[in-house]
C-alpha positions, 0 to 999 in steps of 0.5 A, spaced: 512 667 179 506 669 185 499 670 184 498 678 185 490 678 187 490 685 185 490 683 177 483 680 177 477 682 176 475 682 183 477 686 189 482 682 194 476 685 199 472 680 196 476 674 195 478 675 202 471 675 205 468 669 199 474 664 202 473 666 210 464 665 208 466 659 205 470 657 211 465 659 217 460 655 212 464 649 212 467 648 218 461 652 223 454 652 219 454 646 215 456 641 221 449 645 225 445 645 218 446 638 217 444 636 224 438 641 224 435 637 217 437 630 219 432 633 226 426 636 221 426 629 218 425 626 226 431 621 223 432 618 232 426 617 233 423 613 227 431 609 226 430 607 233 422 605 232 424 601 225 430 597 228 426 595 235 421 592 230 424 589 225 428 586 231 422 584 234 419 580 228 426 577 228 424 574 234 421 567 232 417 562 236 418 556 235 412 551 235 412 548 242 409 541 244 402 544 247 401 543 255 398 536 257 394 536 262 390 530 264 384 533 259 388 532 253 391 526 254 384 523 255 382 526 248 389 522 246 387 516 249 379 516 247 383 516 240 388 511 241 383 506 245 376 508 243 371 512 245 371 513 253 377 510 254 380 517 256 373 520 259 374 515 265 381 516 266 381 522 268 376 522 274 377 528 280 382 522 283 385 521 278 386 527 274 391 530 280 395 524 280 395 524 272 396 532 272 403 531 278 405 525 273 406 529 267 409 536 271 414 532 274 416 529 267 415 536 264 421 539 269 426 533 269 425 534 260 433 536 257 429 539 252 424 542 255 430 546 259 435 546 253 429 550 249 427 555 255 435 556 256 434 558 248 429 563 249 431 566 255 438 567 251 434 570 244 430 574 249 438 577 252 440 579 246 433 582 242 434 587 248 440 589 248 441 589 240 435 594 242 438 597 247 444 599 241 438 602 236 440 609 237 446 608 238 446 606 231 441 611 229 446 616 231 452 614 228 448 614 222 446 622 223 454 622 224 456 618 218 451 623 214 454 630 217 461 628 216 462 632 210 463 638 211 464 641 203 457 638 202 453 641 208 458 647 207 455 649 200 449 648 202 448 652 207 453 658 205 448 658 199 442 659 204 441 652 201 440 654 194 446 649 192 449 643 194 445 636 195 444 638 202 438 634 204 437 631 196 435 623 199 438 625 206 432 618 209 435 614 203 443 615 205 442 615 212 438 608 211 445 607 206 450 609 212 446 604 218 446 599 214 454 600 213 458 595 217 461 601 221 454 601 224 451 596 224 456 593 229 457 599 233 457 597 240 453 601 246 457 608 249 
């Protein structure tokens, strides 16, 4: 048996108007209100700055061997051979020769070359991850705004009903760490 709208306690025009308003709220106003609410929280800039800071903090500077010159080498020799042995060794004529030998040894040291290439690779990876930060942040915002019913109820009720902005920042952060956004490639 078909449903007769005229038997409802509310007129058919009001029901049709409510259905239209619900559709407009869910699919037109909801996404606009969601994006504006996220913009009001300054999510994009705060998220990108936070991700960049996290990336910078992950870049660990390893303790490297100190750069030895003649003076440092002389102090080492003083400790090994006795007081004054290193001081006499680092006269002006000898200092240039010792520094030249130390520079030559550093130039052909495979461990130093490997360490430099690892440091350069880590720098490139960090720079690439920092460039992807805005893309990841916008992905999180898109995930939060993707529920049209939630945002439609929020916008259609004049922002009085629905979840809307309850815990918006935590939802954005949770979405940011979802696999679909955490591994987001650059655009």
